[in-house]
VEXDREN-2710 file (C-alpha; in Angstrom, 1 decimal):
% VEXDREN-2710
k/r/px/py/pz
1/MET/71.2/59.0/140.4
2/ARG/74.0/61.2/139.0
3/ASP/76.6/60.1/141.6
4/VAL/76.1/56.5/140.3
5/PHE/78.0/57.4/137.1
6/GLN/81.3/59.1/137.4
7/PRO/83.0/60.8/134.3
8/VAL/86.3/59.4/133.1
9/ASP/89.1/61.4/134.6
10/TRP/90.6/62.5/131.3
11/ILE/87.6/64.6/130.2
12/TYR/87.7/67.8/132.3
13/SER/90.4/69.6/130.4
14/SER/89.7/68.0/127.1
15/ASN/88.2/68.9/123.8
16/ILE/86.1/67.2/121.0
17/TYR/86.8/67.2/117.3
18/GLU/83.9/66.0/115.0
19/VAL/85.1/63.9/112.1
20/ASN/82.9/64.1/108.9
21/LEU/84.6/61.1/107.3
22/ARG/82.8/61.2/104.0
23/GLN/83.9/64.8/103.3
24/TYR/87.3/64.7/105.0
25/THR/89.3/63.3/102.1
26/VAL/89.0/62.4/98.5
27/GLU/88.8/58.8/99.4
28/GLY/86.5/59.3/102.4
29/THR/88.0/56.3/104.2
30/PHE/89.3/55.4/107.6
31/ASP/92.8/54.9/106.2
32/ALA/92.8/58.3/104.4
33/PHE/91.6/60.1/107.6
34/ALA/94.3/58.4/109.6
35/ARG/96.9/60.5/107.8
36/HIS/95.5/63.6/109.3
37/MET/95.7/62.4/112.9
38/PRO/99.3/63.5/113.6
39/ARG/98.3/67.0/112.5
40/LEU/95.3/67.0/114.7
41/LYS/97.3/65.7/117.6
42/ASP/99.8/68.6/117.1
43/MET/96.9/71.0/117.1
44/GLY/95.9/69.8/120.6
45/ILE/92.9/67.6/119.7
46/GLU/92.2/64.9/122.2
47/ILE/88.9/63.3/121.4
48/LEU/87.9/62.3/117.8
49/TRP/84.1/62.0/117.5
50/PHE/83.2/60.1/114.3
51/MET/79.9/60.7/112.8
52/PRO/78.1/57.3/112.3
53/ILE/80.3/54.7/110.6
54/THR/77.6/52.1/110.1
55/PRO/76.1/51.2/106.6
56/ILE/73.5/53.5/105.2
57/SER/70.1/52.3/104.1
58/ARG/69.4/52.4/100.4
59/ASP/65.6/52.3/100.7
60/ARG/64.3/55.9/100.6
61/ARG/67.9/57.2/100.7
62/LEU/68.3/61.0/100.4
63/GLY/70.8/62.3/97.8
64/THR/73.3/60.0/96.2
65/LEU/75.0/58.7/99.4
66/GLY/72.3/59.1/102.0
67/SER/72.4/60.2/105.6
68/TYR/74.9/58.8/108.1
69/TYR/72.0/58.7/110.5
70/ALA/69.9/56.2/108.5
71/CYS/71.5/53.0/109.6
72/SER/71.0/49.6/108.1
73/ASP/73.1/47.5/110.5
74/TYR/74.4/48.6/113.9
75/THR/77.4/46.2/114.0
76/SER/79.2/46.7/110.7
77/THR/80.9/49.5/108.9
78/ASN/79.9/51.5/105.9
79/PRO/81.9/49.9/103.0
80/GLU/82.5/53.3/101.6
81/PHE/84.6/54.0/104.7
82/GLY/86.4/50.7/104.9
83/THR/86.2/47.4/106.8
84/LEU/85.8/46.7/110.5
85/GLU/89.5/45.8/110.5
86/ASP/90.3/49.2/109.0
87/PHE/88.5/50.9/111.8
88/LYS/90.2/48.8/114.4
89/LYS/93.5/49.8/112.9
90/LEU/92.5/53.5/113.0
91/VAL/91.5/53.2/116.7
92/ASN/94.8/51.6/117.6
93/ALA/96.7/54.3/115.7
94/ALA/94.7/57.0/117.5
95/HIS/95.4/55.4/120.9
96/GLU/99.1/55.3/120.1
97/LEU/99.0/59.1/119.5
98/GLY/97.2/59.6/122.8
99/LEU/93.8/60.4/121.1
100/LYS/90.5/59.1/122.3
101/VAL/87.8/57.8/119.9
102/VAL/84.1/58.4/120.4
103/LEU/81.4/56.9/118.1
104/ASP/78.2/58.5/117.1
105/PHE/75.3/56.2/118.0
106/VAL/71.8/56.6/116.6
107/ALA/69.4/54.9/118.9
108/ASN/66.1/56.5/118.1
109/HIS/65.6/55.3/114.6
110/THR/67.1/53.2/111.7
111/GLY/66.8/53.4/108.0
112/TRP/63.9/51.7/106.2
113/ASP/65.9/48.6/105.2
114/HIS/67.7/47.9/108.4
115/HIS/67.8/44.1/108.8
116/TRP/65.7/44.3/111.9
117/THR/62.7/45.4/109.8
118/ARG/62.6/41.9/108.4
119/GLU/63.9/39.9/111.4
120/PHE/62.3/41.8/114.3
121/PRO/59.5/44.1/113.0
122/ASP/58.2/44.5/116.6
123/PHE/61.3/46.4/117.3
124/TYR/59.6/49.4/115.5
125/ARG/56.7/51.7/116.2
126/LYS/53.7/51.4/113.8
127/ASN/51.2/53.9/112.8
128/GLN/47.4/53.3/112.8
129/GLU/47.7/51.5/109.4
130/GLY/50.3/49.2/110.9
131/ASN/53.2/50.6/109.0
132/PHE/56.6/51.8/110.0
133/TYR/56.9/55.6/110.4
134/ASP/58.9/58.4/111.9
135/ALA/57.1/60.8/114.3
136/HIS/59.1/63.8/113.1
137/GLY/58.4/63.4/109.4
138/TRP/62.0/62.5/108.5
139/GLU/61.7/60.7/105.2
140/ASP/64.6/58.3/105.4
141/VAL/64.2/56.8/108.9
142/ILE/61.7/55.0/111.0
143/ASP/61.2/55.0/114.8
144/LEU/62.3/52.2/117.2
145/ASN/60.0/51.0/120.0
146/TYR/61.6/51.3/123.4
147/ASP/58.5/49.8/125.0
148/ASN/59.9/46.4/123.8
149/PRO/62.5/45.0/126.2
150/ALA/64.0/42.9/123.5
151/LEU/64.8/46.0/121.5
152/ARG/66.5/47.5/124.5
153/GLN/68.7/44.4/124.9
154/ALA/69.6/44.3/121.3
155/MET/70.6/48.0/121.3
156/ILE/72.8/47.5/124.4
157/ALA/74.4/44.5/122.7
158/ALA/75.2/46.7/119.7
159/MET/76.8/49.4/121.8
160/THR/78.8/46.8/123.7
161/PHE/80.0/45.4/120.3
162/TRP/82.0/48.5/119.5
163/VAL/83.6/48.6/122.9
164/ASP/84.5/44.9/122.8
165/GLU/85.6/44.7/119.2
166/CYS/87.2/48.1/118.7
167/ASN/88.1/49.4/122.2
168/ILE/86.4/52.8/121.6
169/ASP/86.4/55.4/124.4
170/GLY/82.9/56.8/124.4
171/TYR/79.6/57.5/122.7
172/ARG/78.0/60.7/121.3
173/CYS/74.3/59.7/121.4
174/ASP/72.3/61.3/118.6
175/MET/69.0/63.0/119.6
176/ALA/69.4/61.4/123.0
177/MET/66.2/63.1/124.4
178/LEU/64.1/61.1/121.9
179/VAL/65.1/57.9/123.6
180/PRO/63.8/57.2/127.2
181/LEU/66.2/58.2/129.9
182/GLU/65.7/54.8/131.6
183/PHE/67.2/53.1/128.6
184/TRP/70.3/55.2/128.7
185/ARG/70.6/54.4/132.4
186/GLU/70.4/50.7/131.7
187/ALA/72.9/51.0/128.8
188/ARG/75.5/52.9/130.8
189/THR/75.1/50.6/133.8
190/THR/75.9/47.6/131.5
191/LEU/78.7/49.3/129.5
192/ASP/80.4/50.6/132.7
193/ARG/81.1/47.0/133.6
194/VAL/82.9/46.6/130.3
195/LYS/84.8/49.9/130.1
196/LYS/84.5/53.3/131.5
197/LEU/83.4/55.6/128.7
198/PHE/82.8/59.3/128.0
199/TRP/79.0/59.9/127.4
200/LEU/77.9/62.9/125.3
201/ALA/74.2/63.5/124.7
202/GLU/73.0/65.5/121.7
203/CYS/70.4/67.2/123.8
204/GLU/69.9/70.1/126.2
205/GLU/67.6/68.3/128.7
206/ILE/68.7/68.8/132.3
207/ALA/67.4/65.5/133.4
208/TYR/69.7/63.6/131.0
209/HIS/72.7/64.6/133.1
210/GLU/71.5/61.8/135.5
211/VAL/73.2/59.5/133.0
212/PHE/75.3/61.6/130.5
213/ASP/78.5/63.4/131.3
214/ALA/78.0/66.2/128.8
215/THR/75.2/67.8/126.8
216/TYR/74.9/70.4/124.0
217/THR/74.5/74.2/124.3
218/TRP/72.2/75.1/121.4
219/LYS/70.6/77.8/123.4
220/PHE/74.0/79.6/123.7
221/LEU/74.7/78.9/120.0
222/HIS/71.5/80.7/119.0
223/LYS/72.3/83.6/121.3
224/MET/75.7/84.1/119.8
225/GLU/74.1/84.2/116.4
226/ALA/71.6/86.7/117.8
227/VAL/74.4/88.9/119.0
228/TRP/75.9/89.1/115.5
229/LYS/72.5/89.9/114.0
230/LYS/72.1/92.6/116.6
231/GLU/68.9/91.0/117.9
232/THR/70.3/91.1/121.4
233/GLY/73.2/92.7/123.3
234/LEU/76.0/91.0/125.1
235/GLY/73.7/90.7/128.1
236/GLY/71.9/88.0/126.2
237/LEU/75.0/85.8/126.5
238/ASP/75.0/86.4/130.3
239/GLU/71.3/85.4/130.5
240/VAL/71.9/82.0/128.9
241/LEU/75.1/81.3/130.9
242/GLN/73.3/82.2/134.1
243/TYR/70.6/79.8/133.2
244/TYR/73.1/77.1/132.7
245/HIS/74.8/77.9/136.0
246/THR/71.6/77.9/138.0
247/MET/69.5/75.2/136.4
248/PHE/72.1/72.5/135.5
249/PRO/73.9/70.4/138.1
250/PRO/77.2/72.0/139.0
251/GLU/79.1/68.9/137.8
252/ALA/77.3/68.9/134.4
253/LEU/79.7/69.3/131.5
254/ARG/78.5/71.3/128.5
255/ALA/79.8/71.2/124.9
256/PHE/80.2/74.7/123.4
257/PHE/80.5/75.1/119.7
258/THR/80.1/77.6/116.8
259/THR/79.3/74.9/114.3
260/ASN/78.8/71.2/113.7
261/HIS/77.6/69.0/110.8
262/ASP/74.0/70.0/111.2
263/GLU/74.6/73.7/111.5
264/ASN/77.2/73.8/108.7
265/SER/75.1/71.9/106.2
266/HIS/71.7/73.2/107.0
267/SER/72.2/76.7/108.4
268/GLY/75.6/77.7/107.0
269/SER/79.1/78.0/108.1
270/GLU/79.9/79.9/111.3
271/TYR/81.0/82.8/109.1
272/GLU/77.6/82.9/107.5
273/ARG/75.9/82.8/110.9
274/MET/78.3/84.9/113.0
275/GLY/80.2/86.9/110.5
276/ASP/83.2/88.8/111.8
277/ALA/82.4/87.7/115.3
278/ALA/83.0/84.0/114.5
279/ARG/86.5/83.8/115.7
280/ALA/85.9/85.7/119.0
281/PHE/83.0/83.3/119.6
282/ALA/85.3/80.4/119.0
283/VAL/87.6/81.8/121.7
284/LEU/84.6/82.1/124.1
285/CYS/83.7/78.4/123.4
286/CYS/87.2/77.3/124.2
287/THR/87.6/79.3/127.4
288/TRP/84.2/79.2/129.2
289/ASN/83.2/76.5/131.6
290/GLY/82.7/73.5/129.3
291/LEU/84.2/71.4/126.5
292/PRO/85.0/73.0/123.2
293/LEU/83.6/71.1/120.2
294/ILE/85.4/71.7/116.9
295/TYR/84.1/70.6/113.5
296/SER/86.1/69.2/110.6
297/GLY/87.7/72.0/108.6
298/GLN/87.3/74.8/111.1
299/GLU/91.1/74.9/111.4
300/LEU/91.4/75.9/107.7
301/PRO/89.0/77.8/108.1
302/ASN/86.2/76.3/105.9
303/TYR/83.8/78.9/104.7
304/LYS/81.4/76.7/102.7
305/ARG/78.4/74.6/103.5
306/LEU/79.2/70.9/103.1
307/LYS/76.6/68.9/101.4
308/PHE/74.9/66.4/103.7
309/PHE/73.7/63.6/101.4
310/ASP/76.4/63.8/98.7
311/LYS/80.2/63.9/98.3
312/ASP/81.5/67.4/99.0
313/GLN/85.1/67.1/100.1
314/ILE/86.8/69.7/102.4
315/ASP/89.5/71.5/100.4
316/TRP/92.8/70.9/102.3
317/THR/95.0/72.4/99.5
318/GLU/95.7/75.5/101.6
319/PRO/97.6/75.4/104.9
320/CYS/95.5/75.4/108.0
321/ALA/95.5/79.1/108.9
322/LEU/93.9/78.5/112.2
323/HIS/96.0/75.6/113.3
324/GLY/98.1/77.8/115.6
325/PHE/94.9/79.6/116.9
326/TYR/93.4/76.4/118.1
327/LYS/96.7/75.0/119.2
328/ALA/97.2/77.9/121.6
329/LEU/93.7/77.7/123.0
330/LEU/93.7/73.9/123.5
331/ALA/97.2/73.9/125.0
332/LEU/96.1/76.5/127.5
333/ARG/93.0/74.4/128.4
334/GLN/95.2/71.4/129.0
335/ARG/97.9/73.1/131.2
336/ASN/95.9/75.6/133.2
337/PRO/93.5/74.3/135.9
338/ALA/91.5/77.6/135.7
339/LEU/89.9/76.3/132.5
340/ARG/88.9/72.9/133.8
341/ALA/85.2/72.2/133.1
342/GLY/82.8/71.3/135.9
343/ASP/85.4/71.9/138.6
344/PRO/84.0/73.4/141.9
345/ALA/87.5/74.8/142.5
346/VAL/87.2/77.1/139.5
347/THR/85.5/80.4/139.8
348/THR/84.4/82.6/136.9
349/PHE/83.9/86.4/137.1
350/ARG/82.3/88.6/134.5
351/LEU/84.1/91.9/134.4
352/GLN/82.0/95.0/133.8
353/VAL/84.4/97.2/131.8
354/GLN/83.4/100.6/130.4
355/ALA/82.8/99.2/126.9
356/ALA/80.6/96.4/128.3
357/ASP/78.2/96.8/125.4
358/ARG/80.9/95.8/123.0
359/CYS/83.6/94.0/125.1
360/TYR/82.8/90.7/126.7
361/ALA/85.4/90.3/129.5
362/PHE/85.8/87.6/132.2
363/ILE/88.4/86.0/134.3
364/ARG/88.6/82.3/135.5
365/LYS/90.6/81.4/138.6
366/ALA/91.7/78.2/140.3
367/GLY/93.9/79.0/143.3
368/GLU/96.9/81.0/142.0
369/ASN/96.0/80.1/138.4
370/ALA/94.1/82.6/136.3
371/VAL/93.0/83.2/132.7
372/LEU/91.7/86.6/131.5
373/VAL/89.6/86.8/128.3
374/LEU/88.7/90.0/126.4
375/LEU/86.5/89.8/123.4
376/ASN/85.6/92.7/121.2
377/PHE/82.2/92.1/119.5
378/SER/82.2/95.3/117.5
379/ALA/84.0/97.0/114.6
380/ASP/85.4/99.7/116.9
381/THR/88.9/99.8/118.4
382/LEU/88.5/99.6/122.1
383/HIS/90.9/100.6/124.9
384/ILE/90.2/98.7/128.1
385/PRO/91.7/100.3/131.2
386/ALA/93.8/97.8/133.1
387/GLY/92.4/99.1/136.4
388/GLU/89.0/97.6/135.5
389/LEU/90.4/94.1/135.2
390/PHE/91.4/93.3/138.8
391/LEU/94.8/92.1/137.8
392/GLN/97.0/90.5/140.5
393/GLY/100.4/89.5/139.2
394/THR/101.7/89.4/135.6
395/PHE/99.7/88.0/132.7
396/GLN/100.9/87.0/129.2
397/GLU/98.8/87.0/126.1
398/ILE/98.8/83.5/124.6
399/PHE/98.8/84.4/120.9
400/THR/101.3/87.3/120.9
401/GLY/103.3/87.0/124.2
402/GLU/102.2/90.5/125.2
403/PRO/102.7/91.0/129.0
404/ILE/100.4/93.0/131.2
405/ASP/100.4/93.9/134.9
406/ARG/98.7/96.3/137.3
407/ALA/101.8/98.4/137.8
408/SER/102.8/99.2/134.2
409/THR/99.8/98.5/132.0
410/LYS/97.4/101.5/131.6
411/ALA/95.1/100.1/128.9
412/ILE/94.7/97.1/126.6
413/GLU/93.9/97.8/123.0
414/LEU/91.4/95.5/121.1
415/GLY/91.0/96.0/117.4
416/ALA/87.8/95.4/115.5
417/TRP/86.4/91.9/116.4
418/ASP/89.6/91.2/118.2
419/TYR/90.2/88.8/121.1
420/LYS/92.9/88.5/123.7
421/VAL/93.5/85.7/126.2
422/PHE/95.9/86.4/129.0
423/GLU/97.4/83.7/131.3
424/LYS/98.8/84.5/134.7
425/LYS/102.5/83.8/134.8
END
């Protein structure tokens, strides 16, 4: 079934930026966020993924503002963020900048006071007592019933609404694996007739690539954290990446990340979970075979956990110290075919250098194009002999402009927790 659905052509060298609208600005509105879009465009961001913009249920709300993921109406906006017209204006402004807009869609459950609970109670699952419930024990939401064909049609109509009304470019589907794959197949088939979209599933189920273009890489995220905690060596990264390579379809796109809204709020910032290795892991996520996913504030960087159910604004008073860091990486992805995701013409080679227990080294090639990545996951200063890197031609480091080649370079120095990315010139 995979060949029925073809990804949009703009996705392969792209990236995803998650927008936490509530916490992004003092106002927490569409209009206030729009002022940041030129900066994000300059940084190299191409896809803006907005966490759910729909109204939040008041019944059994958690915290003062509730969860984005407890929806009370699928076809209107949260008044805290602005009106539907405000969102349309934002999408138009994003498109004028060359940005794409992806909406977070929560299909598995709604909040307790969604208008369907009154109008169509048979859209929901019931427990033995005949009451609404959530199978996972989440207090503020209740499960929808996909055995009901009418629910499926209503949900597809809601998804079509945002494409028709606002001209969005894709969907990030929350907890996609909790919704039957057959529904997603029906939804994409219908929406493909309206507009070709990018489809990102928040899941790591191989079968869901029958419908979705991209899925998450939690297994790799947890392995990166384990490396920092010294619960595994760098070989643990290879084990997961080999699993992805052998078990997932070759065209499957994977979203790599060091943090997102769930990880930041519930587990801690990437600096809590990955310490001094966080930045080198961010380089890895931007250069491996996949789509880098960047969360609001990572470009500052943001070191704090953002509250999930209450206002907790990101502090933008300081300049974005990592703007140039991400700009260099994302520009490299865009211009160099060797970093295209899911491309059979790209080959990736792990390099076994002498310091392989501390240095994670690989090269990606597409024809004459090549990118060499060296990551030091230790507090030691390392000297990597150039002869171990199979260099052919001259390479230039993207952050410093440092050149290397086989003839004149004897060794490359990596400081503690350092990273270097070389592009073949």
